[in-house]
FIKOL-854242 format. One record per atom (N, C-alpha, C, O, CB): residue number from 1; residue in three letters; x negated, y negated, z; atom name. Coordinates in steps of 0.1 Angstrom, whole numbers. Glycine has a CB too. Layout:
<nodes>
+-----+-----+-------+-------+-------+----+
!   k !   r !     x !     y !     z !  a !
+-----+-----+-------+-------+-------+----+
! NUM ! ala !     X !     Y !     Z ! CA !
...
+-----+-----+-------+-------+-------+----+
</nodes>
This chain:
<nodes>
+-----+-----+-------+-------+-------+----+
!   k !   r !     x !     y !     z !  a !
+-----+-----+-------+-------+-------+----+
!   1 ! met !  -487 !   160 !  -464 !  N !
!   1 ! met !  -498 !   165 !  -457 ! CA !
!   1 ! met !  -506 !   174 !  -467 !  C !
!   1 ! met !  -501 !   180 !  -476 !  O !
!   1 ! met !  -494 !   173 !  -445 ! CB !
!   2 ! val !  -519 !   174 !  -465 !  N !
!   2 ! val !  -528 !   182 !  -472 ! CA !
!   2 ! val !  -538 !   189 !  -463 !  C !
!   2 ! val !  -541 !   184 !  -452 !  O !
!   2 ! val !  -536 !   174 !  -483 ! CB !
!   3 ! pro !  -543 !   201 !  -466 !  N !
!   3 ! pro !  -553 !   208 !  -458 ! CA !
!   3 ! pro !  -565 !   199 !  -457 !  C !
!   3 ! pro !  -569 !   192 !  -467 !  O !
!   3 ! pro !  -556 !   222 !  -463 ! CB !
!   4 ! thr !  -572 !   200 !  -446 !  N !
!   4 ! thr !  -584 !   192 !  -445 ! CA !
!   4 ! thr !  -596 !   198 !  -452 !  C !
!   4 ! thr !  -605 !   190 !  -457 !  O !
!   4 ! thr !  -588 !   190 !  -430 ! CB !
!   5 ! asn !  -596 !   211 !  -454 !  N !
!   5 ! asn !  -607 !   217 !  -462 ! CA !
!   5 ! asn !  -601 !   220 !  -476 !  C !
!   5 ! asn !  -593 !   229 !  -477 !  O !
!   5 ! asn !  -612 !   230 !  -455 ! CB !
!   6 ! ile !  -605 !   213 !  -486 !  N !
!   6 ! ile !  -600 !   215 !  -499 ! CA !
!   6 ! ile !  -605 !   227 !  -507 !  C !
!   6 ! ile !  -601 !   229 !  -518 !  O !
!   6 ! ile !  -602 !   202 !  -507 ! CB !
!   7 ! his !  -614 !   235 !  -500 !  N !
!   7 ! his !  -619 !   247 !  -506 ! CA !
!   7 ! his !  -614 !   260 !  -500 !  C !
!   7 ! his !  -618 !   270 !  -505 !  O !
!   7 ! his !  -634 !   246 !  -505 ! CB !
!   8 ! arg !  -606 !   259 !  -490 !  N !
!   8 ! arg !  -601 !   271 !  -484 ! CA !
!   8 ! arg !  -586 !   270 !  -481 !  C !
!   8 ! arg !  -581 !   260 !  -478 !  O !
!   8 ! arg !  -608 !   274 !  -470 ! CB !
!   9 ! asn !  -579 !   282 !  -484 !  N !
!   9 ! asn !  -565 !   282 !  -480 ! CA !
!   9 ! asn !  -563 !   283 !  -465 !  C !
!   9 ! asn !  -573 !   287 !  -458 !  O !
!   9 ! asn !  -558 !   295 !  -487 ! CB !
!  10 ! cys !  -552 !   279 !  -460 !  N !
!  10 ! cys !  -550 !   279 !  -446 ! CA !
!  10 ! cys !  -536 !   282 !  -442 !  C !
!  10 ! cys !  -528 !   285 !  -451 !  O !
!  10 ! cys !  -554 !   265 !  -440 ! CB !
!  11 ! ile !  -533 !   282 !  -429 !  N !
!  11 ! ile !  -519 !   283 !  -424 ! CA !
!  11 ! ile !  -516 !   271 !  -416 !  C !
!  11 ! ile !  -524 !   267 !  -408 !  O !
!  11 ! ile !  -517 !   296 !  -415 ! CB !
!  12 ! phe !  -505 !   265 !  -419 !  N !
!  12 ! phe !  -500 !   254 !  -411 ! CA !
!  12 ! phe !  -490 !   260 !  -401 !  C !
!  12 ! phe !  -480 !   266 !  -405 !  O !
!  12 ! phe !  -493 !   242 !  -419 ! CB !
!  13 ! arg !  -492 !   258 !  -388 !  N !
!  13 ! arg !  -483 !   263 !  -378 ! CA !
!  13 ! arg !  -475 !   250 !  -373 !  C !
!  13 ! arg !  -481 !   241 !  -368 !  O !
!  13 ! arg !  -490 !   269 !  -365 ! CB !
!  14 ! ile !  -462 !   251 !  -376 !  N !
!  14 ! ile !  -453 !   239 !  -373 ! CA !
!  14 ! ile !  -445 !   243 !  -361 !  C !
!  14 ! ile !  -437 !   252 !  -362 !  O !
!  14 ! ile !  -444 !   236 !  -386 ! CB !
!  15 ! ser !  -447 !   235 !  -351 !  N !
!  15 ! ser !  -438 !   237 !  -339 ! CA !
!  15 ! ser !  -429 !   225 !  -338 !  C !
!  15 ! ser !  -433 !   214 !  -339 !  O !
!  15 ! ser !  -447 !   238 !  -325 ! CB !
!  16 ! leu !  -416 !   229 !  -337 !  N !
!  16 ! leu !  -405 !   219 !  -338 ! CA !
!  16 ! leu !  -395 !   220 !  -327 !  C !
!  16 ! leu !  -390 !   231 !  -325 !  O !
!  16 ! leu !  -399 !   219 !  -352 ! CB !
!  17 ! gln !  -392 !   209 !  -320 !  N !
!  17 ! gln !  -382 !   209 !  -310 ! CA !
!  17 ! gln !  -372 !   198 !  -314 !  C !
!  17 ! gln !  -376 !   186 !  -315 !  O !
!  17 ! gln !  -388 !   207 !  -295 ! CB !
!  18 ! ile !  -359 !   202 !  -315 !  N !
!  18 ! ile !  -349 !   192 !  -320 ! CA !
!  18 ! ile !  -341 !   187 !  -308 !  C !
!  18 ! ile !  -338 !   195 !  -299 !  O !
!  18 ! ile !  -340 !   199 !  -330 ! CB !
!  19 ! lys !  -339 !   174 !  -308 !  N !
!  19 ! lys !  -332 !   168 !  -297 ! CA !
!  19 ! lys !  -317 !   166 !  -300 !  C !
!  19 ! lys !  -308 !   168 !  -291 !  O !
!  19 ! lys !  -338 !   154 !  -294 ! CB !
!  20 ! glu !  -313 !   163 !  -313 !  N !
!  20 ! glu !  -299 !   160 !  -316 ! CA !
!  20 ! glu !  -297 !   163 !  -331 !  C !
!  20 ! glu !  -305 !   160 !  -339 !  O !
!  20 ! glu !  -296 !   146 !  -313 ! CB !
!  21 ! phe !  -285 !   169 !  -334 !  N !
!  21 ! phe !  -280 !   170 !  -347 ! CA !
!  21 ! phe !  -265 !   173 !  -347 !  C !
!  21 ! phe !  -260 !   175 !  -336 !  O !
!  21 ! phe !  -287 !   182 !  -355 ! CB !
!  22 ! arg !  -258 !   172 !  -358 !  N !
!  22 ! arg !  -243 !   174 !  -359 ! CA !
!  22 ! arg !  -240 !   189 !  -361 !  C !
!  22 ! arg !  -233 !   194 !  -353 !  O !
!  22 ! arg !  -237 !   165 !  -370 ! CB !
!  23 ! lys !  -245 !   194 !  -371 !  N !
!  23 ! lys !  -244 !   209 !  -374 ! CA !
!  23 ! lys !  -258 !   215 !  -373 !  C !
!  23 ! lys !  -267 !   208 !  -371 !  O !
!  23 ! lys !  -237 !   211 !  -389 ! CB !
!  24 ! his !  -258 !   228 !  -374 !  N !
!  24 ! his !  -271 !   235 !  -374 ! CA !
!  24 ! his !  -279 !   231 !  -387 !  C !
!  24 ! his !  -274 !   235 !  -397 !  O !
!  24 ! his !  -270 !   250 !  -371 ! CB !
!  25 ! pro !  -290 !   224 !  -386 !  N !
!  25 ! pro !  -297 !   219 !  -398 ! CA !
!  25 ! pro !  -305 !   230 !  -405 !  C !
!  25 ! pro !  -309 !   240 !  -399 !  O !
!  25 ! pro !  -306 !   208 !  -395 ! CB !
!  26 ! leu !  -307 !   228 !  -418 !  N !
!  26 ! leu !  -317 !   236 !  -425 ! CA !
!  26 ! leu !  -330 !   228 !  -426 !  C !
!  26 ! leu !  -329 !   216 !  -429 !  O !
!  26 ! leu !  -311 !   239 !  -440 ! CB !
!  27 ! phe !  -341 !   234 !  -424 !  N !
!  27 ! phe !  -354 !   228 !  -424 ! CA !
!  27 ! phe !  -362 !   233 !  -436 !  C !
!  27 ! phe !  -364 !   245 !  -438 !  O !
!  27 ! phe !  -362 !   231 !  -411 ! CB !
!  28 ! tyr !  -366 !   224 !  -444 !  N !
!  28 ! tyr !  -373 !   227 !  -457 ! CA !
!  28 ! tyr !  -388 !   222 !  -457 !  C !
!  28 ! tyr !  -391 !   212 !  -451 !  O !
!  28 ! tyr !  -366 !   222 !  -469 ! CB !
!  29 ! ile !  -396 !   229 !  -464 !  N !
!  29 ! ile !  -409 !   224 !  -467 ! CA !
!  29 ! ile !  -410 !   222 !  -482 !  C !
!  29 ! ile !  -405 !   230 !  -490 !  O !
!  29 ! ile !  -421 !   233 !  -462 ! CB !
!  30 ! ile !  -415 !   210 !  -487 !  N !
!  30 ! ile !  -416 !   207 !  -501 ! CA !
!  30 ! ile !  -431 !   209 !  -505 !  C !
!  30 ! ile !  -439 !   202 !  -499 !  O !
!  30 ! ile !  -411 !   193 !  -504 ! CB !
!  31 ! arg !  -433 !   217 !  -514 !  N !
!  31 ! arg !  -447 !   220 !  -519 ! CA !
!  31 ! arg !  -449 !   214 !  -532 !  C !
!  31 ! arg !  -442 !   216 !  -542 !  O !
!  31 ! arg !  -450 !   236 !  -519 ! CB !
!  32 ! lys !  -460 !   206 !  -533 !  N !
!  32 ! lys !  -464 !   200 !  -546 ! CA !
!  32 ! lys !  -478 !   206 !  -550 !  C !
!  32 ! lys !  -487 !   204 !  -542 !  O !
!  32 ! lys !  -464 !   184 !  -546 ! CB !
!  33 ! cys !  -478 !   212 !  -561 !  N !
!  33 ! cys !  -491 !   218 !  -566 ! CA !
!  33 ! cys !  -493 !   216 !  -580 !  C !
!  33 ! cys !  -485 !   209 !  -587 !  O !
!  33 ! cys !  -491 !   234 !  -562 ! CB !
!  34 ! glu !  -503 !   223 !  -586 !  N !
!  34 ! glu !  -506 !   221 !  -600 ! CA !
!  34 ! glu !  -494 !   225 !  -609 !  C !
!  34 ! glu !  -492 !   219 !  -620 !  O !
!  34 ! glu !  -518 !   229 !  -604 ! CB !
!  35 ! arg !  -486 !   235 !  -605 !  N !
!  35 ! arg !  -475 !   240 !  -614 ! CA !
!  35 ! arg !  -463 !   232 !  -612 !  C !
!  35 ! arg !  -453 !   234 !  -620 !  O !
!  35 ! arg !  -472 !   254 !  -610 ! CB !
!  36 ! gly !  -462 !   223 !  -603 !  N !
!  36 ! gly !  -450 !   214 !  -601 ! CA !
!  36 ! gly !  -446 !   214 !  -586 !  C !
!  36 ! gly !  -455 !   216 !  -577 !  O !
!  36 ! gly !  -438 !   220 !  -609 ! CB !
!  37 ! thr !  -434 !   211 !  -584 !  N !
!  37 ! thr !  -428 !   210 !  -570 ! CA !
!  37 ! thr !  -418 !   220 !  -567 !  C !
!  37 ! thr !  -410 !   223 !  -576 !  O !
!  37 ! thr !  -422 !   195 !  -568 ! CB !
!  38 ! cys !  -419 !   226 !  -556 !  N !
!  38 ! cys !  -408 !   236 !  -552 ! CA !
!  38 ! cys !  -404 !   234 !  -537 !  C !
!  38 ! cys !  -412 !   228 !  -529 !  O !
!  38 ! cys !  -413 !   251 !  -554 ! CB !
!  39 ! thr !  -393 !   238 !  -534 !  N !
!  39 ! thr !  -387 !   236 !  -520 ! CA !
!  39 ! thr !  -385 !   250 !  -514 !  C !
!  39 ! thr !  -379 !   259 !  -520 !  O !
!  39 ! thr !  -374 !   228 !  -520 ! CB !
!  40 ! gln !  -389 !   252 !  -502 !  N !
!  40 ! gln !  -388 !   264 !  -494 ! CA !
!  40 ! gln !  -381 !   262 !  -481 !  C !
!  40 ! gln !  -385 !   253 !  -473 !  O !
!  40 ! gln !  -402 !   271 !  -492 ! CB !
!  41 ! glu !  -370 !   269 !  -479 !  N !
!  41 ! glu !  -362 !   268 !  -466 ! CA !
!  41 ! glu !  -370 !   276 !  -456 !  C !
!  41 ! glu !  -372 !   288 !  -457 !  O !
!  41 ! glu !  -348 !   274 !  -468 ! CB !
!  42 ! leu !  -374 !   270 !  -445 !  N !
!  42 ! leu !  -382 !   276 !  -434 ! CA !
!  42 ! leu !  -373 !   284 !  -425 !  C !
!  42 ! leu !  -378 !   295 !  -420 !  O !
!  42 ! leu !  -390 !   266 !  -427 ! CB !
!  43 ! asn !  -361 !   280 !  -422 !  N !
!  43 ! asn !  -353 !   287 !  -412 ! CA !
!  43 ! asn !  -342 !   294 !  -419 !  C !
!  43 ! asn !  -330 !   294 !  -414 !  O !
!  43 ! asn !  -347 !   277 !  -402 ! CB !
!  44 ! lys !  -345 !   301 !  -429 !  N !
!  44 ! lys !  -335 !   308 !  -437 ! CA !
!  44 ! lys !  -326 !   318 !  -429 !  C !
!  44 ! lys !  -314 !   318 !  -431 !  O !
!  44 ! lys !  -341 !   316 !  -449 ! CB !
!  45 ! asn !  -332 !   325 !  -420 !  N !
!  45 ! asn !  -325 !   335 !  -412 ! CA !
!  45 ! asn !  -325 !   331 !  -397 !  C !
!  45 ! asn !  -322 !   340 !  -388 !  O !
!  45 ! asn !  -331 !   349 !  -414 ! CB !
!  46 ! ile !  -329 !   319 !  -394 !  N !
!  46 ! ile !  -330 !   314 !  -380 ! CA !
!  46 ! ile !  -321 !   302 !  -378 !  C !
!  46 ! ile !  -321 !   293 !  -386 !  O !
!  46 ! ile !  -345 !   311 !  -376 ! CB !
!  47 ! lys !  -312 !   303 !  -368 !  N !
!  47 ! lys !  -304 !   291 !  -365 ! CA !
!  47 ! lys !  -311 !   282 !  -355 !  C !
!  47 ! lys !  -315 !   286 !  -344 !  O !
!  47 ! lys !  -290 !   296 !  -358 ! CB !
!  48 ! leu !  -314 !   270 !  -360 !  N !
!  48 ! leu !  -321 !   260 !  -351 ! CA !
!  48 ! leu !  -311 !   255 !  -340 !  C !
!  48 ! leu !  -300 !   251 !  -343 !  O !
!  48 ! leu !  -326 !   248 !  -360 ! CB !
!  49 ! asp !  -316 !   255 !  -328 !  N !
!  49 ! asp !  -308 !   251 !  -317 ! CA !
!  49 ! asp !  -315 !   239 !  -310 !  C !
!  49 ! asp !  -327 !   236 !  -312 !  O !
!  49 ! asp !  -306 !   262 !  -307 ! CB !
!  50 ! leu !  -307 !   232 !  -302 !  N !
!  50 ! leu !  -313 !   221 !  -294 ! CA !
!  50 ! leu !  -321 !   227 !  -282 !  C !
!  50 ! leu !  -317 !   237 !  -276 !  O !
!  50 ! leu !  -302 !   212 !  -288 ! CB !
!  51 ! gly !  -333 !   221 !  -279 !  N !
!  51 ! gly !  -340 !   225 !  -268 ! CA !
!  51 ! gly !  -352 !   234 !  -270 !  C !
!  51 ! gly !  -363 !   229 !  -268 !  O !
!  51 ! gly !  -331 !   232 !  -258 ! CB !
!  52 ! pro !  -351 !   246 !  -275 !  N !
!  52 ! pro !  -362 !   255 !  -276 ! CA !
!  52 ! pro !  -372 !   250 !  -287 !  C !
!  52 ! pro !  -368 !   244 !  -296 !  O !
!  52 ! pro !  -358 !   269 !  -278 ! CB !
!  53 ! met !  -385 !   254 !  -285 !  N !
!  53 ! met !  -395 !   251 !  -295 ! CA !
!  53 ! met !  -394 !   262 !  -306 !  C !
!  53 ! met !  -394 !   274 !  -303 !  O !
!  53 ! met !  -409 !   251 !  -289 ! CB !
!  54 ! his !  -392 !   258 !  -318 !  N !
!  54 ! his !  -392 !   267 !  -330 ! CA !
!  54 ! his !  -406 !   267 !  -337 !  C !
!  54 ! his !  -411 !   256 !  -339 !  O !
!  54 ! his !  -380 !   264 !  -340 ! CB !
!  55 ! val !  -411 !   278 !  -340 !  N !
!  55 ! val !  -425 !   279 !  -346 ! CA !
!  55 ! val !  -424 !   285 !  -360 !  C !
!  55 ! val !  -418 !   296 !  -361 !  O !
!  55 ! val !  -435 !   286 !  -337 ! CB !
!  56 ! phe !  -430 !   279 !  -369 !  N !
!  56 ! phe !  -431 !   284 !  -383 ! CA !
!  56 ! phe !  -445 !   284 !  -388 !  C !
!  56 ! phe !  -452 !   275 !  -386 !  O !
!  56 ! phe !  -422 !   275 !  -393 ! CB !
!  57 ! asp !  -450 !   296 !  -393 !  N !
!  57 ! asp !  -463 !   297 !  -399 ! CA !
!  57 ! asp !  -461 !   297 !  -414 !  C !
!  57 ! asp !  -454 !   305 !  -420 !  O !
!  57 ! asp !  -470 !   310 !  -394 ! CB !
!  58 ! val !  -468 !   288 !  -421 !  N !
!  58 ! val !  -467 !   286 !  -435 ! CA !
!  58 ! val !  -480 !   287 !  -442 !  C !
!  58 ! val !  -490 !   279 !  -438 !  O !
!  58 ! val !  -460 !   272 !  -438 ! CB !
!  59 ! ala !  -482 !   297 !  -451 !  N !
!  59 ! ala !  -494 !   298 !  -458 ! CA !
!  59 ! ala !  -495 !   286 !  -468 !  C !
!  59 ! ala !  -485 !   284 !  -475 !  O !
!  59 ! ala !  -495 !   312 !  -466 ! CB !
!  60 ! val !  -507 !   280 !  -469 !  N !
!  60 ! val !  -508 !   268 !  -477 ! CA !
!  60 ! val !  -521 !   270 !  -486 !  C !
!  60 ! val !  -532 !   273 !  -481 !  O !
!  60 ! val !  -510 !   255 !  -469 ! CB !
!  61 ! asp !  -519 !   268 !  -499 !  N !
!  61 ! asp !  -530 !   268 !  -508 ! CA !
!  61 ! asp !  -538 !   255 !  -506 !  C !
!  61 ! asp !  -533 !   245 !  -503 !  O !
!  61 ! asp !  -525 !   269 !  -523 ! CB !
!  62 ! ser !  -551 !   256 !  -508 !  N !
!  62 ! ser !  -560 !   244 !  -505 ! CA !
!  62 ! ser !  -557 !   232 !  -514 !  C !
!  62 ! ser !  -560 !   221 !  -510 !  O !
!  62 ! ser !  -574 !   248 !  -507 ! CB !
!  63 ! lys !  -550 !   234 !  -525 !  N !
!  63 ! lys !  -547 !   223 !  -534 ! CA !
!  63 ! lys !  -533 !   218 !  -533 !  C !
!  63 ! lys !  -529 !   209 !  -540 !  O !
!  63 ! lys !  -550 !   227 !  -549 ! CB !
!  64 ! glu !  -525 !   223 !  -524 !  N !
!  64 ! glu !  -511 !   219 !  -522 ! CA !
!  64 ! glu !  -510 !   207 !  -514 !  C !
!  64 ! glu !  -518 !   203 !  -505 !  O !
!  64 ! glu !  -503 !   230 !  -516 ! CB !
!  65 ! lys !  -499 !   199 !  -516 !  N !
!  65 ! lys !  -495 !   188 !  -508 ! CA !
!  65 ! lys !  -481 !   192 !  -503 !  C !
!  65 ! lys !  -473 !   197 !  -510 !  O !
!  65 ! lys !  -495 !   174 !  -516 ! CB !
!  66 ! leu !  -479 !   189 !  -490 !  N !
!  66 ! leu !  -467 !   193 !  -483 ! CA !
!  66 ! leu !  -459 !   181 !  -477 !  C !
!  66 ! leu !  -465 !   171 !  -473 !  O !
!  66 ! leu !  -470 !   204 !  -472 ! CB !
!  67 ! asn !  -446 !   183 !  -476 !  N !
!  67 ! asn !  -438 !   174 !  -469 ! CA !
!  67 ! asn !  -426 !   182 !  -463 !  C !
!  67 ! asn !  -424 !   193 !  -467 !  O !
!  67 ! asn !  -432 !   162 !  -479 ! CB !
!  68 ! phe !  -419 !   176 !  -454 !  N !
!  68 ! phe !  -408 !   183 !  -447 ! CA !
!  68 ! phe !  -395 !   175 !  -450 !  C !
!  68 ! phe !  -395 !   163 !  -452 !  O !
!  68 ! phe !  -410 !   184 !  -432 ! CB !
!  69 ! lys !  -384 !   182 !  -449 !  N !
!  69 ! lys !  -371 !   175 !  -450 ! CA !
!  69 ! lys !  -360 !   184 !  -443 !  C !
!  69 ! lys !  -362 !   196 !  -442 !  O !
!  69 ! lys !  -367 !   172 !  -464 ! CB !
!  70 ! phe !  -350 !   178 !  -439 !  N !
!  70 ! phe !  -338 !   185 !  -433 ! CA !
!  70 ! phe !  -326 !   182 !  -442 !  C !
!  70 ! phe !  -326 !   172 !  -450 !  O !
!  70 ! phe !  -335 !   180 !  -419 ! CB !
!  71 ! asn !  -316 !   190 !  -442 !  N !
!  71 ! asn !  -304 !   188 !  -450 ! CA !
!  71 ! asn !  -294 !   178 !  -443 !  C !
!  71 ! asn !  -284 !   175 !  -449 !  O !
!  71 ! asn !  -297 !   201 !  -453 ! CB !
!  72 ! glu !  -297 !   173 !  -432 !  N !
!  72 ! glu !  -289 !   164 !  -425 ! CA !
!  72 ! glu !  -298 !   155 !  -415 !  C !
!  72 ! glu !  -309 !   158 !  -413 !  O !
!  72 ! glu !  -277 !   171 !  -417 ! CB !
!  73 ! asp !  -292 !   145 !  -409 !  N !
!  73 ! asp !  -299 !   137 !  -400 ! CA !
!  73 ! asp !  -302 !   145 !  -387 !  C !
!  73 ! asp !  -293 !   151 !  -382 !  O !
!  73 ! asp !  -292 !   124 !  -397 ! CB !
!  74 ! val !  -314 !   144 !  -383 !  N !
!  74 ! val !  -319 !   152 !  -371 ! CA !
!  74 ! val !  -328 !   142 !  -363 !  C !
!  74 ! val !  -336 !   135 !  -368 !  O !
!  74 ! val !  -327 !   165 !  -375 ! CB !
!  75 ! thr !  -326 !   143 !  -349 !  N !
!  75 ! thr !  -335 !   136 !  -340 ! CA !
!  75 ! thr !  -345 !   146 !  -335 !  C !
!  75 ! thr !  -341 !   156 !  -329 !  O !
!  75 ! thr !  -327 !   129 !  -329 ! CB !
!  76 ! ile !  -358 !   144 !  -337 !  N !
!  76 ! ile !  -368 !   154 !  -333 ! CA !
!  76 ! ile !  -373 !   150 !  -320 !  C !
!  76 ! ile !  -377 !   138 !  -318 !  O !
!  76 ! ile !  -380 !   155 !  -344 ! CB !
!  77 ! gln !  -373 !   159 !  -310 !  N !
!  77 ! gln !  -379 !   157 !  -297 ! CA !
!  77 ! gln !  -395 !   158 !  -298 !  C !
!  77 ! gln !  -402 !   149 !  -293 !  O !
!  77 ! gln !  -374 !   168 !  -287 ! CB !
!  78 ! lys !  -399 !   168 !  -305 !  N !
!  78 ! lys !  -414 !   171 !  -306 ! CA !
!  78 ! lys !  -417 !   178 !  -319 !  C !
!  78 ! lys !  -410 !   187 !  -323 !  O !
!  78 ! lys !  -419 !   179 !  -294 ! CB !
!  79 ! ile !  -428 !   174 !  -325 !  N !
!  79 ! ile !  -433 !   181 !  -337 ! CA !
!  79 ! ile !  -448 !   182 !  -336 !  C !
!  79 ! ile !  -454 !   172 !  -334 !  O !
!  79 ! ile !  -428 !   175 !  -351 ! CB !
!  80 ! leu !  -453 !   194 !  -339 !  N !
!  80 ! leu !  -468 !   195 !  -339 ! CA !
!  80 ! leu !  -471 !   204 !  -351 !  C !
!  80 ! leu !  -465 !   215 !  -353 !  O !
!  80 ! leu !  -472 !   202 !  -325 ! CB !
!  81 ! val !  -481 !   200 !  -358 !  N !
!  81 ! val !  -486 !   207 !  -370 ! CA !
!  81 ! val !  -501 !   211 !  -367 !  C !
!  81 ! val !  -509 !   202 !  -366 !  O !
!  81 ! val !  -484 !   200 !  -383 ! CB !
!  82 ! glu !  -504 !   224 !  -367 !  N !
!  82 ! glu !  -517 !   228 !  -365 ! CA !
!  82 ! glu !  -522 !   235 !  -378 !  C !
!  82 ! glu !  -515 !   241 !  -385 !  O !
!  82 ! glu !  -518 !   238 !  -353 ! CB !
!  83 ! glu !  -535 !   232 !  -381 !  N !
!  83 ! glu !  -541 !   238 !  -393 ! CA !
!  83 ! glu !  -550 !   249 !  -388 !  C !
!  83 ! glu !  -559 !   247 !  -381 !  O !
!  83 ! glu !  -548 !   227 !  -401 ! CB !
!  84 ! leu !  -547 !   262 !  -393 !  N !
!  84 ! leu !  -554 !   274 !  -389 ! CA !
!  84 ! leu !  -562 !   280 !  -400 !  C !
!  84 ! leu !  -557 !   280 !  -412 !  O !
!  84 ! leu !  -545 !   284 !  -383 ! CB !
!  85 ! tyr !  -574 !   284 !  -397 !  N !
!  85 ! tyr !  -583 !   291 !  -407 ! CA !
!  85 ! tyr !  -588 !   304 !  -401 !  C !
!  85 ! tyr !  -591 !   304 !  -389 !  O !
!  85 ! tyr !  -595 !   282 !  -411 ! CB !
!  86 ! ala !  -589 !   314 !  -409 !  N !
!  86 ! ala !  -595 !   327 !  -405 ! CA !
!  86 ! ala !  -610 !   326 !  -404 !  C !
!  86 ! ala !  -616 !   320 !  -413 !  O !
!  86 ! ala !  -590 !   339 !  -414 ! CB !
!  87 ! ala !  -616 !   331 !  -394 !  N !
!  87 ! ala !  -630 !   331 !  -392 ! CA !
!  87 ! ala !  -637 !   341 !  -401 !  C !
!  87 ! ala !  -650 !   342 !  -401 !  O !
!  87 ! ala !  -634 !   333 !  -378 ! CB !
+-----+-----+-------+-------+-------+----+
</nodes>
């Protein structure tokens, strides 16, 4: 994923509801930018559970490309990514 406005930084609000997993998964965002690729754990201090909606706000540079991954197989009930800009 990339921001739609390539001239402004933004926030991606990721809303995630998980339907099924074996253990409590770790949720990562992979950032690809001019300096290389890095991985950031989004739920570092949060235990993902079945059922409730989990919301993550991620600051994104206008030139970054993003992807998501889990450390195990997960069935997602719902995922919504919103792109937010300050007025």
